[in-house]
N, C-alpha and C positions, 0 to 999 in steps of 0.2 A: 547612544547609550550602549555600553558594553554588556554582553551576555555574561551571566555567571556560569563559568565552566568548572567550578570547584569539584563537582562529582566526576566530571570528565577527566580531570587531572589524575584521579586515582586509577582510572582505566588506562590512561596514557603511561603512567608509571609502571604498570604491570607489563607493558609491552616495550618499554623504552629500550632502545638499542637492538631491537629485533625487527628489522624491516620486513622479514619474511612472515611476520605476524600481522600484516596490514589487514587482511580480510577479517580475522577475529576482532581486531581493534575496531574496524568499521561496524561489524555486527553488534558489538557491545555498545558502541556509540549510538547507533540507530535505535537499539533497544532502550537506551536511557532517554534519548531526546525525541524519538518517534520518527526521525528522518535525518538526512545528512544535508544540511543547508550549506550555502557557500561560506558563511561566516565560520561555521563549524569546521569545514574542510581546511580553511585557511589557518585556523587555530591549531588543528592537528598537524599541519605542515610545519608551522612555526615551532611547535613543541617537540615534534619527533625528528625533524630534519629531513623527512621524506618530502620530495618535491610535490607541491600542490597539484601539478599536472598528473603525477602518478596516482595520487589519491583520487583525483577526479576521474581519471581513466578507469580505475578499478571500480569506483562507485557507479559509473555509468555503464560499465561492461556487464555487470551482474544484475539481472532483473530483480533480485530480491532487495536491492538497495533502492531507497526512494529519496529523491532530491527535493520533494515537496512534502509538506505536512499531510498526513493521512487522517481519515476520520476514525471515530471510535469503533464503528462497525465497517468491516471490509466485505464488500460484495464482489465475488468473482463470477463472471459469466463466461462460460465456454463458448468460443466461436470456431471451434475445430470443425472438421468436415461433417461429422455425424450431427453435431448440434446445429451447425449452420443450415444443413439441409432440412432440419426439423424446426426451423424458425427462431434460432437464437437472435437474429438481427431484430426481430419484432420485440423480443424481450428486452434487448438493449435499448431500443427506442422508448419502450414503455417506462423503463427504469429511469432513463435520462429525463423523461417528462415528469415522472413522479418526484424525482430528486431536484428538479429545476436546474439541471446542469446545462450550461451554455458552452458552445464551441468545443474547445479541447479540455474544458474543466472536468475533473474527475472526482473532486472532493466538494461536498456541499459547503456553503458559506459558514454554516454553524459547526463544521467539522464533526458532524455526527456520522456521515457516511462517505465512503470512498468506493467508486465503481471501477473495477478493473476488468478489462477484456483479456482473456487468456486463450492460448491455443489449444490446450487440452487439460481436462481435470481428471482424466483416467476413468471416466464413467460413461463411456460411449453408449452402453446398453440402456442408460437412463436418459438419453438425450431428448430434449435440451436440458442442460444441467446448469444450476447456479449454486454457489456456496456462499453462505453468509456466516461469517465468524466460525468457520470450520464445520458448519452444519450443511450437509448436502441435501439439495432439493432437486429431485429428478422429474422428468416429464412435466416440466413446469410450463405454464401458459403465461403470457404477458400479464393477464389480469391477476393470476395467483401471485406472481412476482411482486406486483404493485401492492397487493394486500399484505404480503409478508413485510414489506418496508413500512407500510402504514401502521402495522401492528407494533413494530419495533419503535417507531417514532412516538406512538401513543404511550407505550410503556416507559420510554425515556422521559416523556413529558410528565407522567404521573410520578416518576421517581425524583423529579427535579425539585 
């Protein structure tokens, strides 16, 4: 089954013939689709003439691009030095358990949450820190982190 890339065609047309605009093209594509899948990157290569290897290389080089679908709520846990020393690994473990994430899985099966481990959130004085949908939570405990997630899940359930 072929994906409908009608909306993507408008973005491609905007950058057509401008290979130096690959990053903005990928940014808009990810904003539209939520991530840059293999099928999408092949389609971009076919339509723009930019080699698929180049598109893939840029998409994998920059950390803000995602090759996998992300959840509705993005959770970022800092594991930089200050946060790590103050127990961020326990928070990560607690969240992985709360979200039922197995192995290298970072997005819940229902695509409600994505858990990202980052090197720094720029809030070392509040360590350990996590950010949920751009809301900073400092000096967080594993239990408090789990409660935040449970509250969001409950709210989503009541809105469904």
